[in-house]
Each structure stands twice: as structure tokens, then as C-alpha cells.
Steps between C-alpha positions, in 0.01 A plus 500: 500500500839458661544662844845633605574476870846543660681440166298187433250477214211266593347310203154365539522125422136495386600713200771243406435173307415224754601166378323173586152641460243328289256795487623846450195684638461406868342667808844555645816500273620217719198264474520172309133472387288764326207679676236286334643199690350648821180310564578265209779291666475383866563771758811330625645489141425876456660593836823295409506659158578826661839351623777581259648146454705488182472868417824682439651810337802508288698819442837650413694766681859592563427617846727375778200504738151367471229589761144375531209611714173317531159479643384137544132396457503294827646579834587123562854499377579137564325159574580244768700288250627772251713801570421867419779498245286255282150603597542873468858563383641641181799312331750687279702303241760627261611359163871434497740514208423147393119577483421311820272643768656524846336578834597841643283579804157473664300784644455308832175679587416569871201724449199527254665815368863532469818593299814314416830566322631195325860408552669445165752227598788718379405453130357700210209306353325731257189291458273412797209277587274599788269231633189594686357319810376140487218511761426874527376765268612867443310818503806701422858432377765744396857449384741783604819603311745782545370788292790480248414147405225375273271196534430335169209250529516180290169357378439131422544393134134480394592258221584226756192333653509430872476167672193509714515307830196431710565350846509495874687661801826347373443644157435835664828467672443346850737480676791667316711730716469773239325560167794407284531149641142400411540201254319654200701818547822308492387318186401820326837658570693199383301456185450872439130445410187672625302304756165610644453372850137417580578317816221543774584369846252223591280598211625314195178313491406506130181695506374528142522873532882479533517299173322777329739766653804303399361464144493880471877499489677407182746267657793323347358216690331430832639324809244364746706484818203470739441135583604561866176692552276239346443255784141371460437722190682319217207286390266798494710774354816378322343385171259792458774749562740350249231457252375858532863633467553282199182611326584867552867450403506189277842579357674533847689230673380419855770363733385333827760471778498218748406560863804499720605311819826594679554137589459390138208284586345521153251505354292683761132421524426824311732403213351139501159664447613732228708262283205295369329810389811627327533167320130507407527850350814403311332191367202702380717723287690747714826313471654776291441777764461343840813379689549362849848583661615273794696644794664171632840598637449872463538576861783252566511241776618689796160639620661852527277683259207613698403728778193320643493171302325690217632834407846522335795666661773652280658163458169363373448800268842461353456127430154555353647781284761260359231266387277781371783639286552160332127454453431837372776494260347194341167667439648836393685306223167371383354848451 
């Protein structure tokens, strides 16, 4: 139920359509995996699945003011290499008259519970996109509007299948300065397609259980963006994971993205270990559905794309997104 306080009506976000979710029924409305994943996937994956990476809410209103108030799952608002605006912040975007999403404001959290009024940049947007935190969860989220204005939620078009991405900390969003600048969020906005972000920081290690979880989702296609986490594990896990996913979803394309290096010293040792397996699987009959996508040149040549030699800053995210948009367009056209 909506609650009226000081002329604001507070709408419980849990009652609105939350986009970017693969499973509707979750322990918390803001989790990324279903309850049955607890004890099935590794503990670290489960913990990270409670972070809201990729989740967002789209709605319409004519209100000149939009407020949010929240209760975060974790008290740690930031990390040593990533600000609170990205780890725990909420990003508001508005769609302009040309149909393009434009950044409006970030909640800039300074406490586990808080409230923020978004500044509207002097424009009337009408349609809004609210991104949830990349590296924190939520136990409560409300959107407040003046009582004379309505909030009209916009659900995803269920006839359009999502692109499902499995990956690492960079996939999850490290170290974007805010949720909207994570590479897969940028790509989803530019392409106007649903993307489910199953990036798990340090935990994209191809356990067979994750192949089974991915296969539960009726994806447009799958993107395996996880090689960065596979040091020492490629020979053991890569082939069984891909074979299992293919067996469960034989009609779905599987796109493997190359491991990155901000210096463009490619291929990395991880990629060098994975490529022969990719070629073997293609040679054994998976050529119609298994594809390897290189990343040479993706990050440029200026070495300015990372925070700590590994995790992308906003420059790195933007450059990755440019390549992702081109790549995803190609596979979207095939479906």
C-alpha cells in the first residue's frame, strides 16, 4: 500500500516490476538467484547474488520531483577501489524526446538507510529508469512522489527474450562509479534490449551448478564473460560447463568473450588455455552455436582503462560497452 507522508506518496518498489531479473520468485525482491540456489551454488555466488547488479525499475510520471528512500543490505557502502555511488548508489535516468536515456542524478549514499531527492536537470522527462546498486543489496526501497502525481510502472515486454550474461567482477560492474556506467547497463540502454547480469565478483568459475542455473533461463543467447576468473581452472571446468549448458539448451547460442589485459598483451594465459577447447567443441559439431569473441583493441592503447590493473574504470566500461554493442547487435540479428 502507498503511504502518504508530508504530501509525498511513497511507493514500495518491491510491488513494481523489477527488470533484469531472471527469476521472479526470489527470497528478496532484489536478489538475482532463486531461493533454491542457496546450498546448490557456492556460498560466495549466493552472497553476491544478493547484490542488485543489473536490476532496474522503469516507470512513468509527470512529477517534477522524484524521491527515494532505502535500506541497504550491507553497511559497507564502498570498497577501497570503488566509490559508494557505484557500490551502493541508485542511478536515475530519463528518456528524452529522441528516445535516448540520459543520466539525471545519483543518490550518493552516506548511510545504510537514507533518503534522496533527485535533481531533474531542469527538464521534464516523463519516463524514468532507476538502477539499483552494483555491489550491495536492498531490504527496502521506496519511490516518493508528490501526492497529486501518479507513478505508472512499466514492465518488460515478455515476448522479448533476455540476453543472459555470466561473468566476473567486471561483469557485475567493478569498478564503475555508478550503476548506469557498468558496461552491460550501457549496452542494454543503447540497444534497448533486456540483459540479465549474472556477474559474480571473483566467482565466475564455471561450477557445473551454474550451468544448470543458467539453463533455467530461456535466453535469447548466453554470453560467458568469465574467463578472467578461470586461472588454473580452464582445463578442468570449461568444457564440462559448455557441454552441460548446450545439452540443456541445445538451440541457444553460447558466446565466449576473451580474457582482457589493459596493456593489450593478448592472448592471456587463460585465453590460450581456453581457445583449443573452443576449437575442439566447434570441430565436434558445436560450430553453429558456439562462438569466441576476441577483445583485441577493446580497451585502447593508452592504459587508462583500469583502477588496479584489473578492474575497469568508467573509461574502460565505456570502451567495453562500445564493443559489446557491436557484438550483441550481430547476435541479436541472428535470432
